[in-house]
RODO-2510 file (C-alpha; in nm, 4 decimals, decimal comma):
residues 74
     n   res          X          Y          Z
     1     m    -2,1399     5,8768    -4,9559
     2     p    -1,9695     6,0913    -5,2190
     3     d    -2,1767     6,3525    -5,3991
     4     v    -2,2203     6,1972    -5,7439
     5     t    -2,5412     6,3860    -5,8284
     6     g    -2,5478     6,5141    -6,1849
     7     g    -2,2733     6,2806    -6,2978
     8     n    -2,2714     5,9830    -6,5282
     9     a    -2,4100     5,6682    -6,3622
    10     l    -2,1282     5,4445    -6,4849
    11     r    -1,8611     5,6822    -6,3570
    12     a    -2,0447     5,7099    -6,0255
    13     q    -2,0504     5,3313    -5,9950
    14     e    -1,6774     5,3197    -6,0714
    15     q    -1,6137     5,5919    -5,8134
    16     m    -1,7830     5,3738    -5,5507
    17     d    -1,5017     5,1187    -5,6101
    18     g    -1,6074     4,7910    -5,4561
    19     t    -1,9260     4,9222    -5,2927
    20     q    -2,2434     4,7340    -5,3816
    21     v    -2,4454     4,9692    -5,6017
    22     r    -2,7912     4,9300    -5,7506
    23     f    -2,9666     5,1618    -5,9924
    24     e    -3,3257     5,2801    -5,9594
    25     d    -3,5153     5,4722    -6,2274
    26     a    -3,5754     5,8105    -6,0615
    27     t    -3,8557     5,8924    -6,3051
    28     g    -4,0854     5,6265    -6,1613
    29     k    -4,1060     5,4435    -6,4946
    30     d    -3,9301     5,1405    -6,3407
    31     r    -3,6964     5,0905    -6,6363
    32     e    -3,4009     4,8569    -6,6035
    33     v    -3,0614     5,0237    -6,6311
    34     v    -2,8799     4,8038    -6,8820
    35     d    -2,6187     5,0614    -6,9899
    36     p    -2,5300     5,2939    -6,6981
    37     q    -2,3243     5,5064    -6,9416
    38     a    -2,6559     5,6314    -7,0863
    39     w    -2,7953     5,7430    -6,7473
    40     r    -2,7244     6,0380    -6,5146
    41     v    -2,7393     6,0360    -6,1356
    42     c    -3,0301     6,2372    -5,9913
    43     g    -2,9746     6,1412    -5,6286
    44     s    -2,8752     5,8604    -5,3977
    45     r    -2,9652     5,6678    -5,0855
    46     p    -2,7957     5,7496    -4,8587
    47     g    -2,7761     6,1106    -4,9685
    48     a    -2,4611     6,2973    -5,0600
    49     n    -2,2089     6,3366    -4,7788
    50     q    -2,4000     6,0951    -4,5524
    51     r    -2,2493     5,7864    -4,3942
    52     i    -2,3120     5,4571    -4,5739
    53     t    -2,4673     5,2241    -4,3173
    54     s    -2,6324     4,9613    -4,5376
    55     y    -2,5786     4,8025    -4,8752
    56     p    -2,6409     4,8160    -5,1592
    57     v    -2,6153     5,1915    -5,2119
    58     t    -2,8972     5,3086    -5,4403
    59     l    -2,8282     5,5539    -5,7200
    60     l    -3,1456     5,7231    -5,8454
    61     v    -3,0916     5,7732    -6,2171
    62     a    -3,2589     5,9072    -6,5313
    63     p    -3,1651     5,8621    -6,8962
    64     t    -2,9288     6,1349    -7,0184
    65     t    -3,1980     6,2323    -7,2698
    66     e    -3,4402     6,3202    -6,9870
    67     s    -3,4346     6,5632    -6,6965
    68     c    -3,4159     6,4467    -6,3385
    69     p    -3,7563     6,4731    -6,1718
    70     e    -3,7987     6,7144    -5,8820
    71     g    -3,7513     6,5490    -5,5461
    72     a    -3,5283     6,2708    -5,6813
    73     s    -3,2467     6,3522    -5,4415
    74     g    -3,3103     6,0439    -5,2317
***
């Protein structure tokens, strides 16, 4: 799993080229990610530099207007 933490969610999804990706609101507000361009990656499951063993990969994201919550690394 590449380290996409801190990056734009849309670019992270593009970087995963062909990998099934789903977005999860890292803030716990359970918002749907309609426009990934407006969200930043706070963490992922599996974590950065870990082997992908199941799909879809989950990107934990927060709106670019908000900070990532502590502990959102996955």
